[in-house]
C-alpha positions in Angstrom: 24.1 -78.1 -11.1 21.9 -75.5 -10.0 20.0 -73.5 -12.8 19.7 -69.9 -12.1 17.3 -69.0 -14.9 13.5 -68.6 -14.2 10.5 -67.2 -16.0 10.5 -65.3 -19.2 10.1 -61.6 -19.2 10.4 -58.7 -21.5 12.7 -55.8 -21.2 11.3 -52.3 -22.2 13.9 -52.0 -25.2 12.5 -55.2 -26.6 14.7 -57.8 -25.4 13.4 -61.3 -24.1 15.2 -62.6 -21.1 14.7 -65.0 -18.4 13.5 -63.6 -15.1 15.8 -63.8 -12.2 14.8 -65.9 -9.1 14.0 -62.3 -7.6 11.7 -61.4 -10.3 9.8 -64.7 -10.1 9.3 -64.4 -6.5 6.3 -62.4 -5.0 7.5 -59.0 -3.7 6.7 -59.8 -0.2 9.1 -62.9 -0.2 12.1 -61.0 -1.8 15.4 -60.4 0.2 15.7 -61.8 3.6 13.0 -62.1 6.3 14.7 -59.5 8.4 13.9 -56.7 6.2 10.8 -55.9 4.0 11.5 -53.4 1.2 8.4 -51.7 -0.4 10.1 -51.6 -3.8 13.0 -54.1 -3.8 13.8 -53.7 -7.6 14.6 -49.9 -6.9 16.9 -50.8 -4.0 18.5 -53.6 -5.9 19.1 -51.2 -8.8 20.6 -48.6 -6.6 23.1 -50.9 -5.0 23.9 -52.3 -8.7 24.6 -48.7 -9.9 26.6 -48.0 -6.7 28.9 -51.3 -7.4 29.2 -50.2 -10.9 30.1 -46.7 -10.1 32.6 -47.7 -7.6 34.3 -50.0 -10.2 34.2 -47.3 -12.7 35.9 -44.8 -10.3 38.5 -47.4 -9.6 39.2 -47.9 -13.3 39.3 -44.1 -13.7 41.8 -43.5 -10.7 44.1 -46.1 -12.2 43.8 -44.7 -15.8 42.4 -47.9 -17.2 40.6 -47.8 -20.6 36.9 -47.2 -20.8 36.7 -46.8 -17.0 33.0 -46.3 -16.5 32.0 -49.0 -18.9 34.6 -51.8 -18.1 35.0 -50.8 -14.4 31.2 -51.1 -13.9 31.1 -54.4 -16.0 34.0 -56.0 -14.0 32.6 -55.3 -10.4 29.1 -56.1 -11.3 30.3 -59.4 -13.0 32.6 -60.2 -10.1 29.8 -59.7 -7.5 27.6 -62.0 -9.4 30.2 -64.9 -8.7 31.7 -64.2 -5.2 28.6 -63.2 -3.3 24.8 -63.9 -2.8 23.8 -60.5 -4.2 22.4 -60.6 -7.7 23.1 -57.3 -9.4 20.2 -56.2 -11.6 18.8 -52.9 -12.9 15.2 -52.2 -13.5 14.6 -52.6 -17.2 13.4 -49.1 -17.5 16.9 -47.7 -16.2 18.6 -49.4 -19.0 16.2 -48.0 -21.4 17.2 -44.5 -20.0 20.7 -45.2 -20.8 19.8 -46.2 -24.3 18.1 -42.8 -24.8 21.1 -41.0 -23.6 23.4 -43.0 -25.7 21.2 -42.7 -28.7 20.9 -39.0 -28.2 24.6 -38.6 -27.9 25.4 -40.7 -31.0 22.9 -38.5 -32.9 24.8 -35.3 -32.0 27.6 -36.7 -34.0 25.8 -36.3 -37.4 26.9 -32.7 -38.0 26.5 -31.2 -41.4 30.1 -31.9 -42.1 29.8 -35.6 -41.3 26.6 -35.8 -43.4 28.4 -34.3 -46.4 31.2 -37.2 -46.2 28.6 -39.9 -45.5 28.5 -40.8 -49.1 31.9 -42.1 -48.7 30.9 -44.7 -46.4 29.2 -46.9 -49.2 32.2 -49.3 -49.7 32.5 -49.8 -46.0 29.0 -50.4 -45.3 29.1 -53.2 -48.0 32.4 -54.7 -46.4 30.7 -54.6 -43.0 27.6 -56.5 -44.4 29.8 -59.2 -46.0 32.0 -59.4 -42.9 29.0 -59.8 -40.7 28.1 -62.8 -42.9 31.4 -64.4 -42.8 31.5 -63.8 -38.9 28.1 -65.4 -38.5 29.0 -68.6 -40.7 32.3 -68.9 -38.7 30.9 -68.7 -35.4 28.0 -71.0 -36.4 30.2 -73.8 -37.5 32.4 -73.4 -34.3 29.3 -73.5 -32.1 27.9 -76.5 -33.8 31.3 -78.3 -34.0 32.9 -77.6 -30.6 30.1 -76.2 -28.6 27.6 -79.1 -29.2 24.9 -76.9 -29.9 21.7 -77.6 -32.0 21.3 -75.7 -35.3 18.9 -73.1 -33.9 20.8 -72.4 -30.8 24.2 -72.1 -32.8 22.6 -69.9 -35.3 21.1 -67.3 -32.8 24.6 -67.5 -30.6 26.4 -66.7 -33.8 24.5 -63.6 -34.8 27.0 -60.7 -35.0 25.2 -58.3 -32.7 21.5 -57.4 -32.0 21.2 -59.2 -28.8 17.8 -57.6 -27.8 16.3 -58.8 -31.3 18.2 -62.2 -31.3 16.9 -62.9 -27.7 13.3 -62.0 -28.7 13.4 -64.1 -31.7 15.1 -67.0 -30.0 12.0 -67.6 -27.8 10.0 -68.8 -30.9 12.5 -71.3 -32.0 14.0 -74.7 -30.6 16.8 -72.7 -28.9 18.6 -72.8 -25.6 18.2 -69.1 -24.8 20.3 -69.1 -21.8 23.4 -70.3 -24.2 22.6 -67.8 -26.7 22.7 -65.1 -24.3 25.9 -66.3 -22.5 27.6 -66.6 -26.0 26.7 -63.2 -26.9 27.7 -61.6 -23.4 31.0 -63.3 -23.5 32.0 -62.2 -26.9 30.9 -58.7 -26.1 33.2 -58.6 -22.9 36.0 -59.7 -25.1 35.3 -57.0 -27.8 34.9 -54.2 -25.2 38.2 -55.1 -23.6 40.2 -55.6 -26.7 38.8 -52.4 -28.5 40.5 -49.8 -26.7 43.9 -51.7 -26.5 43.7 -52.2 -30.2 42.8 -48.7 -30.9 45.5 -47.3 -28.8 48.1 -49.3 -30.7 46.4 -48.3 -34.0 46.1 -44.6 -33.6 48.4 -43.8 -30.6 45.4 -42.3 -28.6 46.6 -42.1 -25.0 43.7 -43.7 -23.1 44.3 -42.0 -20.0 44.3 -38.6 -21.6 41.1 -39.6 -23.4 39.4 -40.2 -19.9 40.4 -37.0 -18.4 39.3 -35.0 -21.4 35.8 -37.0 -21.6 35.4 -35.9 -17.8 36.5 -32.4 -18.0 35.2 -31.2 -21.3 32.7 -28.7 -20.4 30.1 -27.0 -22.8 28.0 -23.9 -21.6 24.6 -24.9 -21.0 22.1 -23.2 -23.3 18.8 -23.5 -21.7 16.8 -23.4 -24.8 19.0 -25.6 -27.0 19.8 -28.1 -24.5 16.1 -27.9 -23.3 15.2 -28.8 -27.0 17.4 -31.7 -27.0 15.9 -33.0 -23.6 12.4 -32.6 -24.9 13.3 -34.4 -28.0 15.0 -37.3 -25.9 12.0 -37.7 -23.9 9.6 -37.6 -26.6 11.7 -40.3 -28.2 11.4 -42.5 -25.2 7.6 -42.2 -25.1 7.4 -43.0 -28.6 9.8 -45.9 -28.6 7.7 -47.4 -25.7 4.7 -47.5 -28.1 6.3 -49.0 -31.3 7.4 -52.3 -32.5 10.9 -51.5 -33.7 14.1 -53.3 -32.9 16.2 -51.5 -30.4 13.9 -48.6 -30.6 15.1 -47.0 -27.3 18.5 -46.6 -29.2 17.6 -46.0 -32.7 14.7 -43.3 -32.1 16.6 -41.0 -30.0 19.6 -41.3 -32.4 17.5 -40.4 -35.4 15.8 -37.5 -33.7 18.9 -36.1 -32.5 20.8 -36.8 -35.9 18.0 -34.9 -37.8 18.3 -31.9 -35.5 22.1 -31.7 -36.0 22.3 -32.6 -39.5 20.0 -29.7 -40.4 21.9 -27.4 -38.2 19.1 -26.6 -35.9 20.8 -27.9 -32.8 24.7 -28.0 -32.2 24.8 -28.7 -28.5 25.9 -31.9 -26.9 24.8 -34.3 -24.0 26.6 -33.0 -20.6 29.2 -35.4 -19.5 27.6 -36.3 -16.4 24.9 -38.0 -18.3 27.4 -39.8 -20.6 29.0 -41.1 -17.5 26.0 -42.4 -15.9 24.7 -43.9 -19.2 28.3 -45.8 -19.6 27.8 -47.0 -16.0 24.1 -48.5 -16.5 25.4 -50.3 -19.8 28.5 -51.6 -18.0 26.6 -52.8 -14.9 23.7 -54.3 -16.9 26.3 -56.6 -19.1 28.0 -57.6 -15.9 24.8 -58.3 -14.2 24.1 -60.9 -16.8 26.6 -63.1 -15.4 24.2 -63.6 -12.4 22.1 -65.8 -14.5 24.9 -68.3 -14.9 27.0 -70.6 -12.5 30.7 -70.9 -13.0 30.4 -74.3 -14.7 27.9 -72.8 -17.4 30.2 -69.9 -18.0 33.2 -72.4 -18.4 31.4 -74.6 -20.7 30.1 -72.0 -23.2 31.8 -68.7 -22.3 35.4 -69.7 -23.1 34.4 -70.8 -26.5 32.3 -67.6 -27.3 35.3 -65.6 -26.0 37.6 -67.3 -28.2 35.4 -66.7 -31.2 35.2 -63.1 -30.1 39.0 -62.8 -30.6 38.9 -64.2 -33.9 36.2 -62.0 -34.9 38.1 -59.0 -33.7 41.1 -60.0 -35.8 38.8 -60.3 -38.8 37.3 -56.7 -38.0 40.9 -55.4 -38.1 41.7 -57.0 -41.3 38.6 -55.7 -42.9 39.4 -52.2 -41.6 42.9 -52.5 -43.3 41.3 -53.6 -46.5 39.0 -50.7 -46.8 41.5 -48.1 -45.8 43.8 -49.5 -48.6 40.9 -49.4 -51.2 39.1 -46.4 -50.0 41.3 -44.5 -47.5 40.1 -43.2 -44.2 41.1 -44.0 -40.7 41.5 -47.4 -39.5 40.3 -47.0 -35.8 36.6 -46.0 -36.6 36.4 -48.7 -39.2 37.6 -51.3 -36.6 35.0 -50.1 -34.2 32.3 -50.2 -37.0 33.2 -53.9 -38.0 33.3 -55.3 -34.4 30.3 -57.7 -34.1 28.9 -56.5 -30.8 26.0 -54.3 -29.6 25.3 -51.1 -31.0 24.9 -49.4 -27.6 28.0 -50.8 -26.2 30.3 -50.1 -29.1 28.8 -46.8 -29.6 29.7 -45.9 -26.1 33.3 -46.9 -26.9 33.3 -44.6 -29.9 31.8 -41.7 -27.9 34.2 -42.2 -24.9 37.3 -42.3 -27.2 35.9 -39.7 -29.6 36.4 -41.8 -32.6 33.8 -40.8 -35.3 30.9 -41.9 -33.4 28.4 -41.2 -36.2 30.1 -43.4 -38.7 30.4 -46.1 -36.1 26.6 -45.9 -35.3 25.5 -45.8 -38.8 27.2 -49.1 -39.4 25.9 -50.8 -36.3 22.3 -49.5 -36.9 22.6 -51.2 -40.5 23.8 -54.5 -39.0 20.7 -54.6 -36.7 18.4 -54.1 -39.7 20.3 -56.8 -41.4 19.8 -59.3 -38.6 16.1 -58.3 -38.3 15.6 -59.0 -42.1 17.7 -62.2 -42.3 17.4 -64.0 -39.0 13.8 -65.1 -39.0 14.2 -66.5 -42.6 17.3 -68.2 -41.8 15.9 -69.8 -38.5 12.8 -70.9 -40.5 14.7 -72.6 -43.0 16.8 -74.6 -40.4 13.5 -75.5 -38.7 12.2 -76.8 -41.8 15.3 -78.8 -42.4 15.2 -80.4 -38.9 11.6 -81.3 -39.3 12.2 -82.9 -42.7 15.1 -84.7 -41.2 12.9 -86.5 -38.5 
């Protein structure tokens, strides 16, 4: 079986990943001998975005849910398995997408939203407990039926925070490629199932949501939109210089949230940037499958996908419980409890206009819980393994 993972490299948003064969190859050797490209990473990224945009447009034409995310994800993943082309975005491009998404999520923290944020207390506690239950359940499944060692099963079972998980996984005795595949397969299941469940729960017509998101226009205010852009750029610069988990998402989110919560700004990110950010996120998730053969996907992907289905059901039950105890709407709670990536599920909340601020707050807390707990749990497991030998 050919192994499609190479050297280790670091993403701009903190993720540790394995370099593709193209990244490990000197620039003058990349692509075919018939064509020499001065900057093949840019060309490859442009083609990848083109593939993703084509898939998103096709999904949009057919009124499928989350067209720009799921369409770009589907086409880029499909290309990895049916052609020799390896879709890949320059790491900085994903960072740009994260900054846009973080800024967009921050605009949801209006004064009215902040005023009712005190009611999120019970929900945040339930999310934390659910995350622990999800992690234990997935860990046991990966150990029992996945044949993973303790460290690999632990990191594969984490309910989100892939960039942090991948970074820490390099420091322990994990099979990092299996960890990333499990997270990716589970995320794909959650992204596909979330809009379907939400339509069933809330009666939101997804085709209408697609059209509204595309045609909603806000008059451009040169001063206010300019301030928002400057703050986003400044957040990007600072995020490049600080050691903070998911900094490319969190710093723009916090900066934008402060401006909107204080009433200094009330403007939003133009729809075209939202669409581009969704294509970047979807394409980058689909491109991860370039690192795996169909045999590898069949080995771990199906089990991770099955775990994702069970965790989605658990998230739905948790949302129902909180609604019964504390009131509120079930759709945003369901999105908040899904154990996926903060950028990806934040995009779902934004695309479907489902309380993105509340959803973002829950996923940000989950990331910090993972950062706090994972190193301790991994160290304890390593000590246990050492003592058993």
